[in-house]
Each structure stands twice: as C-alpha cells, then as structure tokens.
C-alpha positions as CSV (number, residue, x, y, z in Angstrom):
1,X,-15.8,-25.7,11.4
2,X,-16.2,-23.4,14.5
3,X,-18.5,-20.5,14.6
4,X,-15.5,-18.2,14.8
5,X,-14.1,-19.7,11.6
6,X,-17.4,-19.3,9.8
7,X,-17.7,-15.6,10.8
8,X,-14.1,-14.9,9.8
9,X,-14.4,-16.7,6.5
10,X,-17.7,-15.0,5.7
11,X,-16.2,-11.6,6.5
12,X,-13.1,-12.3,4.5
13,X,-15.2,-13.4,1.5
14,X,-17.4,-10.3,1.7
15,X,-14.4,-8.1,1.9
16,X,-12.5,-10.0,-0.8
17,X,-9.6,-10.4,1.6
18,X,-6.7,-12.9,1.5
19,X,-5.1,-14.6,4.4
20,X,-2.2,-12.1,4.0
21,X,-4.6,-9.1,4.3
22,X,-6.1,-10.5,7.5
23,X,-2.6,-11.2,8.9
24,X,-1.8,-7.5,8.4
25,X,-5.2,-6.3,9.7
26,X,-5.0,-8.4,12.9
27,X,-1.3,-7.8,13.3
28,X,-0.8,-11.6,13.9
29,X,1.4,-14.2,12.4
30,X,0.4,-15.3,8.9
31,X,0.3,-19.0,9.9
32,X,-1.8,-18.3,12.9
33,X,-4.4,-16.5,10.8
34,X,-4.3,-19.3,8.2
35,X,-4.9,-21.8,11.0
36,X,-8.0,-19.9,12.0
37,X,-9.4,-19.9,8.5
38,X,-8.3,-23.3,7.1
39,X,-8.2,-25.6,10.1
40,X,-10.8,-24.1,12.4
41,X,-8.5,-22.8,15.0
42,X,-9.3,-19.8,17.2
43,X,-7.4,-17.5,19.6
44,X,-7.5,-18.3,23.3
45,X,-8.1,-16.1,26.3
46,X,-8.1,-12.3,26.0
47,X,-6.9,-12.3,22.4
48,X,-10.1,-14.1,21.5
49,X,-12.2,-11.2,22.7
50,X,-9.9,-8.7,21.0
51,X,-10.0,-10.6,17.7
52,X,-13.8,-10.7,17.8
53,X,-13.9,-7.0,18.3
54,X,-11.5,-6.6,15.3
55,X,-13.9,-8.8,13.2
56,X,-16.7,-6.4,14.1
57,X,-14.5,-3.5,13.0
58,X,-13.7,-5.4,9.8
59,X,-17.5,-5.8,9.0
60,X,-18.0,-2.1,9.7
61,X,-15.2,-1.2,7.3
62,X,-16.8,-3.4,4.6
63,X,-20.1,-1.5,5.2
64,X,-18.3,1.8,4.9
65,X,-16.7,0.7,1.6
66,X,-13.1,0.8,2.8
67,X,-13.0,-2.8,1.6
68,X,-12.3,-4.5,-0.8
69,X,-8.8,-3.2,-1.0
70,X,-8.4,-0.8,-4.0
71,X,-7.0,-2.8,-7.0
72,X,-4.4,-0.3,-8.0
73,X,-2.4,-0.8,-4.8
74,X,0.9,-2.7,-5.1
75,X,1.7,-5.5,-2.7
76,X,3.5,-3.3,-0.1
77,X,0.9,-0.6,-0.4
78,X,-1.8,-3.2,0.1
79,X,-0.1,-4.4,3.3
80,X,0.3,-0.8,4.6
81,X,-3.4,-0.1,3.8
82,X,-4.5,-3.2,5.8
83,X,-2.2,-2.2,8.7
84,X,-3.7,1.3,8.8
85,X,-7.2,-0.1,8.8
86,X,-6.2,-2.5,11.6
87,X,-4.9,0.5,13.6
88,X,-8.1,2.4,12.9
89,X,-6.2,5.1,11.0
90,X,-9.0,5.6,8.5
91,X,-7.8,9.0,7.2
92,X,-4.4,7.7,6.3
93,X,-5.8,4.6,4.7
94,X,-8.2,6.7,2.6
95,X,-5.3,8.8,1.4
96,X,-3.3,5.8,0.5
97,X,-6.2,4.2,-1.3
98,X,-7.0,7.3,-3.4
99,X,-3.4,8.4,-4.2
100,X,-2.8,8.6,-7.9
101,X,0.0,6.6,-9.5
102,X,3.5,7.7,-8.8
103,X,4.6,7.7,-12.4
104,X,4.8,11.2,-13.9
105,X,2.6,11.1,-16.9
106,X,2.8,14.8,-17.9
107,X,6.0,16.8,-17.4
108,X,5.7,20.6,-16.9
109,X,6.8,22.6,-19.9
110,X,7.1,26.3,-20.7
111,X,6.7,27.8,-24.1
112,X,9.5,30.2,-24.9
113,X,8.4,33.6,-26.2
114,X,8.2,33.9,-29.9
115,X,9.3,30.3,-30.9
116,X,6.2,28.4,-29.8
117,X,8.4,25.4,-29.0
118,X,8.1,23.9,-25.5
119,X,11.2,23.9,-23.3
120,X,11.6,22.0,-20.1
121,X,10.8,24.0,-17.0
122,X,14.0,22.8,-15.3
123,X,17.1,22.5,-17.4
124,X,19.2,19.4,-16.8
125,X,22.5,19.8,-15.0
126,X,25.5,20.0,-17.3
127,X,27.6,16.9,-17.3
128,X,30.5,17.0,-14.9
129,X,33.9,16.6,-16.5
130,X,35.1,13.0,-16.1
131,X,38.5,11.6,-15.6
132,X,39.3,11.6,-19.4
133,X,38.8,15.4,-19.5
134,X,41.2,15.8,-16.6
135,X,43.9,13.7,-18.3
136,X,43.5,15.7,-21.6
137,X,43.9,19.0,-19.7
138,X,47.0,17.9,-17.7
139,X,48.6,16.5,-20.9
140,X,48.2,19.8,-22.7
141,X,50.3,21.8,-20.2
C-alpha cells in the first residue's frame, strides 16, 4: 500500500466517504478512484499534485465539519453535495446540506369568518368538461 493510498483511505474513513463520494469530489472516473483506494494506484504527473492538493482540501472540510455528508440527502443530492465541495463552492453545499425536506408537511389554511372551519387558501381549479360532456351537449340540440 503506497503512502498516497494510506492518506486517501484514512481521509475517506475519517470523513465516512464512499468511493462514489470521492469520485464526485475529485471529478474523476469511479474506477480510477477505486483503483487508488483498493489496489494502491495513484495518479501520475501533474494530476498527482492536484489530487494531493484536493486531499488537503478534503481534510480541511472534515475539520470544518462539512463532512461526513448529511444523512438526510438522497443519492443525487449527495452527489451534488460532493461536487460542490470539490469545486470549493462551500456556500451552495451548506445550503444543500441544511435544506429541509421537500415534502409539504403543513398546508396553509385560512379560517373563514364565523364558521371556524378551515378552508384551503387556494381553491382547486374546477374540472374541465371532458369529451363525454361535449357529446351530451351536442346530442341535446
């Protein structure tokens, strides 16, 4: 196991990151990142220096508590979160990580005067007449 692989594996373990998370963070092929972690491979040339700089950034993100990835994020949101961290867009990543769920738990209601019963704030649209209504209207002529 190379020193590069040891540093990367230690960082991934501390940040509770999967190979997929690292693949989005480094913006590299999944199988390439897996090769780095499992088989002891490492990037060559200039990309080696860039990857080491990204590992330092990853360790900094762990210390600033951007990682581990928030548990409430779905798979696509998790990938986007790691992409944003990889691009150093921390503000957008923080927003994505703290966004409440998209399901509407409480609908807005308005109490009508005097009755005390709640009515929806927005009334549903009336149903459009279908083909059967048109046939009945034309047959009645």
